[in-house]
C-alpha positions in Angstrom: -30.2 -10.2 35.5 -26.5 -11.1 35.6 -24.1 -9.3 33.4 -22.5 -11.6 30.8 -18.8 -12.0 31.6 -17.4 -13.8 28.6 -16.8 -12.1 25.2 -18.2 -13.6 22.0 -15.5 -11.9 20.0 -12.8 -14.2 18.8 -9.5 -13.9 20.7 -7.4 -13.3 17.7 -9.7 -10.4 16.7 -9.7 -8.9 20.2 -5.9 -8.9 20.1 -5.8 -6.7 17.0 -5.1 -3.0 17.6 -7.2 -0.4 15.7 -5.5 1.4 12.8 -3.2 4.1 14.0 -3.7 6.0 10.8 -7.5 6.2 11.3 -7.0 7.3 14.9 -5.3 10.5 13.8 -7.7 11.0 10.9 -10.6 10.8 13.3 -8.9 13.3 15.7 -8.3 15.7 12.9 -11.8 15.5 11.6 -13.1 16.8 14.9 -10.9 20.0 14.8 -11.1 23.1 12.7 -8.4 24.6 10.4 -6.5 21.3 10.2 -4.3 20.5 7.3 -4.2 16.7 7.0 -1.1 15.0 5.7 -2.3 11.7 7.2 -4.5 9.6 5.0 -2.8 8.2 1.9 -5.4 9.3 -0.6 -5.0 11.2 -3.9 -6.4 14.8 -3.8 -7.2 14.4 -7.5 -10.7 13.5 -8.6 -11.1 10.3 -10.6 -10.6 11.2 -14.3 -13.8 12.2 -15.9 -13.7 9.6 -18.7 -13.6 6.9 -16.1 -16.6 8.3 -14.2 -18.5 8.7 -17.5 -17.8 5.1 -18.5 -19.2 3.9 -15.2 -22.3 6.1 -15.7 -22.8 4.7 -19.2 -22.5 1.1 -17.9 -25.5 1.7 -15.7 -27.4 3.3 -18.5 -26.8 0.3 -20.6 -28.2 -1.9 -17.9 -24.9 -3.5 -16.7 -26.1 -3.9 -13.1 -25.9 -7.7 -12.6 -23.1 -9.8 -11.2 -20.0 -10.4 -13.3 -18.0 -13.6 -13.3 -16.5 -14.2 -9.9 -13.0 -13.4 -11.2 -14.3 -10.2 -12.8 -15.2 -9.1 -16.3 -13.1 -11.1 -18.7 -12.5 -8.0 -20.8 -11.1 -6.2 -17.8 -8.8 -9.1 -17.0 -7.5 -9.0 -20.6 -6.8 -5.3 -20.2 -5.1 -5.8 -16.8 -2.8 -8.4 -18.5 -2.1 -6.0 -21.4 -1.3 -3.2 -18.9 1.1 -5.5 -16.9 2.7 -6.8 -20.0 3.3 -3.4 -21.6 4.5 -1.6 -18.5 6.2 -4.2 -16.4 7.0 -7.1 -18.8 4.9 -9.8 -17.0 2.2 -11.8 -18.6 -0.8 -13.9 -17.4 -3.6 -15.9 -18.7 -6.7 -13.7 -18.2 -8.8 -16.8 -18.0 -7.3 -18.3 -14.9 -4.4 -16.2 -13.6 -6.1 -12.9 -12.8 -8.7 -12.1 -10.1 -10.5 -8.7 -9.8 -11.0 -7.9 -6.1 -12.5 -5.3 -3.9 -9.4 -3.2 -3.5 -5.8 -4.4 -3.3 -6.4 -5.0 0.4 -8.9 -7.8 -0.3 -6.4 -9.3 -2.7 -3.8 -9.4 0.1 -6.3 -10.9 2.6 -7.5 -13.6 0.2 -3.9 -14.4 -0.8 -3.0 -15.1 2.8 -6.1 -17.2 3.4 -5.4 -19.2 0.3 -1.8 -20.1 1.1 -1.4 -20.2 4.9 -1.9 -23.1 7.2 -2.1 -22.4 11.0 1.3 -21.5 12.3 2.9 -20.7 8.9 5.2 -17.7 9.1 5.2 -14.7 6.7 8.1 -12.3 6.6 6.8 -8.8 6.7 9.2 -6.0 5.9 8.7 -3.0 8.2 8.0 -0.1 8.3 4.9 -1.4 6.5 1.3 -0.7 5.7 -0.7 -1.2 8.9 -2.9 -3.9 7.5 -0.2 -6.4 6.6 0.6 -8.1 9.9 -3.1 -8.2 10.9 -4.0 -9.8 7.6 -1.4 -12.6 8.3 -2.8 -13.2 11.8 -6.4 -13.2 10.6 -5.4 -16.0 8.1 -3.9 -18.1 10.9 -0.3 -17.2 10.1 2.5 -15.6 12.2 4.0 -12.4 10.9 7.8 -12.2 11.3 9.1 -8.7 10.9 12.3 -7.6 9.3 13.4 -3.9 9.6 14.3 -1.9 6.5 16.4 1.0 7.8 17.4 4.4 6.7 21.0 3.2 6.3 19.9 1.4 3.1 17.3 4.0 2.1 14.6 1.9 3.8 15.2 -1.0 1.3 15.3 -4.4 2.9 18.5 -6.4 2.1 18.4 -10.1 1.0 20.6 -11.2 3.9 18.2 -9.7 6.4 15.4 -11.7 4.9 17.5 -14.9 4.8 18.4 -14.5 8.5 14.6 -14.4 9.4 13.8 -17.6 7.5 12.8 -20.7 9.6 11.4 -24.1 8.8 7.9 -22.6 9.1 8.4 -19.7 6.7 5.9 -19.8 3.9 6.1 -16.4 2.2 7.5 -13.0 2.1 5.5 -9.8 1.7 7.1 -7.0 -0.2 5.8 -3.5 -1.0 7.6 -1.4 -3.5 7.2 1.5 -3.8 6.7 1.3 -0.1 4.1 2.7 2.2 5.1 4.6 4.4 8.7 5.3 3.3 8.4 5.7 -0.5 11.4 3.4 -0.9 11.7 1.6 -4.3 13.6 -1.7 -4.5 16.1 -1.7 -7.4 16.3 -4.6 -9.9 19.6 -5.7 -8.3 18.0 -5.8 -4.8 15.1 -7.7 -6.1 17.4 -10.2 -7.9 19.2 -10.8 -4.6 15.9 -11.4 -2.8 14.8 -13.7 -5.6 17.9 -16.0 -5.0 16.9 -16.3 -1.4 13.3 -17.1 -2.4 14.3 -19.8 -4.8 16.9 -21.3 -2.4 14.3 -21.7 0.4 11.3 -22.5 -1.9 9.2 -19.6 -0.8 6.3 -17.5 -2.2 6.2 -13.7 -2.4 3.2 -11.5 -2.2 4.3 -8.3 -4.0 2.2 -5.3 -3.3 2.8 -3.0 -6.3 -0.2 -0.6 -5.9 2.2 2.4 -6.2 4.1 1.1 -9.3 2.9 3.9 -11.6 4.0 6.5 -9.1 7.7 6.0 -9.4 9.8 9.1 -10.0 13.5 8.6 -10.5 14.1 5.2 -11.9 12.3 2.5 -13.9 10.1 0.3 -11.7 10.8 -3.4 -11.7 8.0 -5.9 -10.8 9.2 -8.7 -8.6 7.3 -11.1 -10.9 9.5 -10.0 -13.8 12.6 -11.2 -12.1 13.8 -14.5 -13.8 12.1 -17.5 -12.3 9.8 -15.5 -9.9 6.5 -15.4 -11.9 5.6 -18.9 -10.6 6.5 -17.9 -7.1 4.8 -14.5 -7.0 1.3 -13.2 -6.2 1.3 -9.8 -7.7 -1.2 -7.4 -6.1 -2.2 -4.0 -7.4 -5.3 -1.9 -8.1 -6.7 1.4 -9.2 -6.9 3.4 -6.0 -3.6 5.3 -6.1 -2.5 5.9 -9.6 -6.0 6.4 -11.0 -7.3 8.3 -8.0 -10.1 5.7 -7.5 -9.8 5.0 -3.8 -13.6 5.0 -3.1 -14.2 2.7 -6.1 -12.6 -0.2 -4.1 -11.1 -2.1 -7.0 -7.9 -4.1 -7.1 -6.6 -7.3 -8.5 -4.2 -10.2 -8.0 -2.2 -12.1 -10.6 -0.1 -15.2 -10.2 0.2 -19.0 -10.6 -2.9 -20.8 -11.8 -3.3 -23.1 -8.8 -3.0 -20.2 -6.2 -5.4 -18.0 -8.2 -7.9 -20.8 -8.3 -7.8 -21.1 -4.5 -8.1 -17.3 -4.1 -11.0 -17.2 -6.5 -12.7 -19.9 -4.5 -12.5 -17.8 -1.3 -13.5 -14.7 -3.2 -16.5 -16.6 -4.6 -17.9 -17.5 -1.2 -17.2 -14.2 0.5 -17.6 -11.4 -2.0 -19.1 -13.0 -5.2 -17.6 -10.4 -7.4 -16.3 -6.8 -7.4 -18.8 -4.0 -8.1 -19.9 -4.2 -11.8 -20.0 -0.4 -12.4 -16.5 0.0 -10.8 -15.2 -2.7 -13.2 -16.5 -0.8 -16.2 -14.8 2.3 -14.9 -11.5 0.5 -14.4 -11.7 -0.9 -18.0 -11.9 2.7 -19.3 -9.0 3.7 -17.0 -6.7 1.1 -18.5 -7.8 1.8 -22.0 -7.7 5.6 -22.0 -6.5 6.8 -18.6 -2.7 6.6 -18.6 -2.3 10.3 -19.7 -4.1 11.3 -16.5 -1.8 9.1 -14.5 1.3 10.7 -16.0 0.0 14.2 -15.3 -0.7 13.2 -11.6 2.8 11.6 -11.4 4.4 14.8 -12.6 2.5 16.8 -10.0 3.4 14.4 -7.2 7.1 14.6 -8.1 7.1 18.4 -7.8 5.3 18.1 -4.5 7.8 15.5 -3.2 10.8 17.7 -4.1 9.2 20.7 -2.3 8.3 18.8 0.8 11.7 17.0 1.1 13.6 20.3 0.8 11.3 22.0 3.3 11.8 19.3 5.9 15.5 19.2 5.4 15.8 23.0 5.5 14.1 22.9 9.0 16.7 20.5 10.2 14.9 17.2 9.9 16.7 14.3 8.2 14.5 13.1 5.3 15.6 10.6 2.6 14.2 11.3 -0.9 11.4 8.7 -1.6 11.6 7.1 -5.0 7.8 6.5 -5.3 4.3 6.6 -3.8 3.3 9.9 -2.2 4.8 9.8 1.3 7.9 11.2 3.0 9.2 9.6 6.2 11.4 12.2 8.0 13.2 11.5 11.3 12.0 13.7 14.2 14.5 12.5 16.7 16.1 16.0 16.9 13.0 17.2 18.7 13.4 14.8 21.6 9.8 13.7 21.1 8.5 10.2 20.4 6.7 9.7 17.1 3.3 9.7 18.9 4.2 12.8 21.0 5.3 14.7 17.9 2.1 13.8 16.0 -0.2 14.6 18.9 1.5 17.9 19.8 1.8 19.0 16.2 -2.0 18.4 15.8 -2.9 20.3 18.9 -0.5 23.2 18.6 -0.3 23.8 14.8 -3.3 21.9 13.4 -1.3 19.7 11.1 -2.2 16.0 11.0 0.6 13.4 10.3 1.0 9.8 11.2 3.5 8.6 13.9 6.0 6.2 12.4 5.6 3.6 15.0 2.1 2.6 13.8 4.0 1.1 10.8 6.1 -1.1 13.1 8.6 -0.7 15.9 11.3 0.4 13.5 9.2 3.4 12.6 9.7 5.0 16.0 11.5 8.3 15.6 9.8 9.0 12.3 6.5 10.4 11.0 4.7 9.8 7.8 3.5 12.8 5.8 1.4 12.4 2.7 2.0 14.9 -0.1 -1.1 13.9 -1.9 -2.6 17.3 -1.3 -2.4 20.7 -3.0 0.8 22.8 -3.1 -1.0 25.6 -1.3 -1.9 23.2 1.5 1.6 21.8 1.6 3.2 25.2 1.7 1.1 26.2 4.7 1.7 22.8 6.4 5.5 23.1 6.0 5.4 26.6 7.6 3.4 25.3 10.6 5.7 22.2 11.0 8.8 24.5 10.8 7.3 26.7 13.6 6.6 23.6 15.7 10.0 22.0 15.1 12.0 25.2 15.8 10.1 25.6 19.1 11.0 22.1 20.2 14.6 22.2 19.1 15.3 25.6 20.6 
């Protein structure tokens, strides 16, 4: 029998690279005594009242599908939360969609707005799923580099220089994964002027909005004139320590949300019912837990930044999320060499910066969403490794 030569996998899928984050996570999982600073996942357990609310929803028999867009009560609470905290308001009936994580919201947003060949400006370093999501929707990602010179915050003139006649949208993430950079209101206003002048849309990933430490977070949708041009994406994974619950949402213009809901309707039906009931409790009674976690993250951030700087690595102070993005150029190693050798020699897992885009070369991402005890040990091991490479 002849061996089949052709592949039945679509070309555009074959061309995608596996996640660089998961590669190091998988390597670390096969080794003993590893401290992982790799995966961006809170070390906190989901608040108990949220877990209990989910249990009770099952006990009360809430095991059927919800509306495609999600529980209406949950959509009302999402709107209340966004209005109270970030001064944006939506009609829960037709401007909010509950999704299976924020990642699904981004995927559905691109599929709803992109025609084949449309370009999306993606600011790098960026979350590894952004550019692939654009490609899977038939679009073309056009990258713009946010550099350490501007604290990893993209500037409006950089975005404008990348705009062509095929540009459809811009994807922003603030606070940023992997750098922790937070765009100021002034920077957002400058970007908004470019968006309006060129008649563009913005997908604003604000999943880390509640984890902002040094200044007030500004939602891009709250900038004057931007609500009708913005698809706001967020969720419950990071701030509420609900990663495994897979629950997110999108909010935006009625026409676009209707298109997103249509896609969601045919591919997902609805987000898990029990998770939605948990999220409802999180929004109603979970903000105190978020504040406690945020205080802890800020303390850890300060410790890790100082430790890295003390060992001679340049490291800007991230304004949000739970990542640091130090430069490792002094060691003479590439990002991948540093991460691989650190794992093998000192049993500390980090993510090489170049998996977040070419501009991430020369950096590593370390998550400080782990205990202080683990962080203290990890910093000692990294210091030993760095000193050996520099000296």
